C-alpha positions in Angstrom: 67.5 93.6 125.3 70.4 94.1 123.3 70.3 97.9 121.5 72.8 98.6 119.2 71.7 102.5 117.8 74.1 103.7 115.5 74.3 107.6 114.1 75.8 110.5 112.7 76.0 109.4 109.1 75.3 112.0 106.4 76.1 113.3 103.0 79.6 114.8 102.9 81.6 116.2 100.2 85.1 114.3 99.3 88.0 115.7 101.9 84.9 116.2 104.8 84.6 115.2 108.2 82.3 112.9 110.2 81.7 111.6 113.2 79.2 108.5 114.0 78.1 107.2 117.6 77.1 103.8 118.4 74.7 103.9 121.6 74.7 100.1 123.1 72.8 98.8 126.0 71.8 95.4 127.0 75.2 93.8 127.4 78.5 95.5 129.5 79.8 97.7 127.0 82.7 98.5 129.6 84.0 94.7 129.1 83.4 94.6 125.2 85.7 94.8 122.4 84.1 96.9 120.1 84.0 97.2 116.2 83.0 99.5 113.4 82.0 97.7 110.2 80.9 98.8 107.0 79.0 97.7 103.9 78.9 99.2 100.7 76.4 98.8 97.9 77.3 94.9 96.8 80.2 94.8 98.5 80.6 92.0 101.5 80.6 94.3 105.5 84.2 94.9 106.3 85.5 95.7 109.5 87.0 99.2 109.6 88.3 99.6 113.0 88.2 97.9 116.8 88.9 99.0 119.9 89.3 96.8 123.2 87.6 97.7 126.3 90.4 99.6 128.4 90.6 101.8 124.9 94.6 100.9 125.1 94.8 99.2 122.0 93.0 99.9 118.5 93.0 98.5 114.8 92.2 99.7 111.5 91.7 98.8 108.0 94.5 99.7 105.6 91.9 102.3 103.7 91.2 104.1 107.0 94.4 104.5 108.7 95.3 107.5 109.2 92.4 108.8 108.5 89.8 107.4 110.6 89.7 107.3 114.6 87.6 104.7 116.6 87.1 105.8 120.1 84.6 104.9 123.5 83.2 106.4 126.4 82.6 103.5 128.7 80.5 105.6 131.4 78.0 106.5 128.1 78.0 103.1 126.2 78.7 104.6 123.9 81.0 103.8 120.5 82.1 106.8 118.4 84.3 106.6 114.8 85.8 110.3 113.3 86.2 110.0 110.2 88.3 112.8 108.3 89.5 113.3 104.4 86.6 111.0 103.7 86.8 109.5 100.0 83.8 108.8 97.7 85.4 104.9 98.2 84.1 105.2 102.0 80.5 105.2 101.0 79.0 102.7 102.9 76.0 101.7 105.9 78.2 102.2 109.2 77.3 99.5 111.5 79.3 98.8 115.6 79.3 95.8 117.0 80.8 93.7 119.7 82.1 90.0 119.4 79.4 88.9 121.8 77.0 90.2 119.6 78.1 89.6 116.4 78.5 85.8 117.8 74.7 85.9 118.7 73.6 87.8 115.4 72.8 91.0 116.8 73.0 93.9 114.2 71.7 97.8 114.3 70.2 99.3 111.8 73.9 101.0 110.8 73.8 104.6 109.6 74.5 105.4 106.1 77.3 107.6 105.1 77.3 109.2 101.5 80.5 110.6 100.3 79.9 112.5 96.8 80.3 116.1 95.5 
């Protein structure tokens, strides 16, 4: 059974930091390229960052480059997103996923991030 369980969201002031985690099961995490997406109210879901299975390559949306860092622990089947210098426009529900699970329609519940003073 595929499970994607995101956690670590919350309310933070502008300029603050949060670290999101995503624990996965039901597929081979260590062989999967992984991604973080986010969806803000009234907007389409967007790709925030991705990391290949070996961690040797990462990519970021221009809007988060230099502020967010994606990482993974294959031994723990866990994906992370360190978010620094948060802005109000980062407010969204954040989801993790892989190419395979996206293509099969699997999504977790996400974790809510609210950046507000």
